[in-house]
C-alpha positions in Angstrom: 187.6 -148.2 -24.7 185.4 -145.3 -25.4 184.3 -143.2 -22.6 180.7 -142.3 -22.6 179.9 -138.7 -22.3 177.3 -137.7 -19.8 174.5 -135.6 -21.6 173.4 -132.5 -19.6 169.7 -132.4 -18.7 168.0 -130.0 -20.9 166.2 -127.3 -19.1 163.0 -126.0 -20.5 161.6 -122.7 -19.4 158.0 -122.0 -19.7 156.6 -118.4 -19.6 153.4 -118.4 -17.8 153.1 -114.6 -18.1 153.6 -113.8 -14.4 156.1 -111.1 -13.5 157.0 -112.6 -10.2 158.1 -116.2 -9.6 156.8 -118.1 -6.7 160.0 -119.2 -5.0 158.3 -120.4 -1.8 159.1 -124.2 -2.4 162.9 -123.5 -2.6 165.1 -124.3 0.4 166.1 -121.3 2.5 169.5 -120.2 1.3 170.7 -117.8 4.0 169.0 -118.8 7.4 171.2 -116.0 9.1 169.1 -113.3 7.5 166.0 -114.4 9.5 167.8 -114.1 13.0 167.9 -110.8 14.8 171.2 -109.1 15.8 173.0 -109.7 19.0 174.5 -106.1 19.0 173.5 -103.5 21.6 171.9 -100.3 20.6 175.1 -98.4 21.4 177.1 -100.6 19.0 174.4 -100.1 16.3 174.3 -96.4 16.9 178.1 -96.0 16.7 178.2 -98.0 13.5 175.4 -95.8 12.0 177.0 -92.5 13.1 180.5 -93.5 11.9 179.1 -94.3 8.5 177.1 -91.0 8.5 180.3 -89.0 9.5 182.2 -90.8 6.8 179.7 -89.6 4.1 179.0 -86.1 5.5 181.9 -84.3 3.6 181.2 -86.0 0.2 177.4 -85.0 0.7 178.3 -81.6 1.3 180.6 -81.3 -1.6 177.9 -82.7 -3.9 175.2 -80.3 -2.5 177.7 -77.4 -3.0 178.4 -78.4 -6.5 174.6 -78.6 -7.3 174.1 -75.2 -5.6 176.9 -73.6 -7.6 175.6 -75.1 -10.8 172.0 -73.9 -10.1 173.2 -70.4 -9.3 175.3 -70.2 -12.4 172.4 -71.4 -14.6 169.9 -69.0 -12.8 172.4 -66.1 -13.2 172.7 -66.8 -17.0 168.9 -66.9 -17.5 168.6 -63.8 -15.3 170.9 -61.9 -17.5 169.2 -63.0 -20.8 
């Protein structure tokens, strides 16, 4: 007995020249993105502020590095 292989359906892509495809006919994949949040303003603010505090030191280090690089380059060009 030979097993018959299922042939895959060959997909043909047609380029109509548009840059954005119309995907309105597709079913909605993530319906939870359309709903609002059940969190209170206080919870949202705490989450935002904790994330901001967490990134404050790395941001200051990056700004300090850029400032130091700028001062070194400007000092080099000032001395020339």
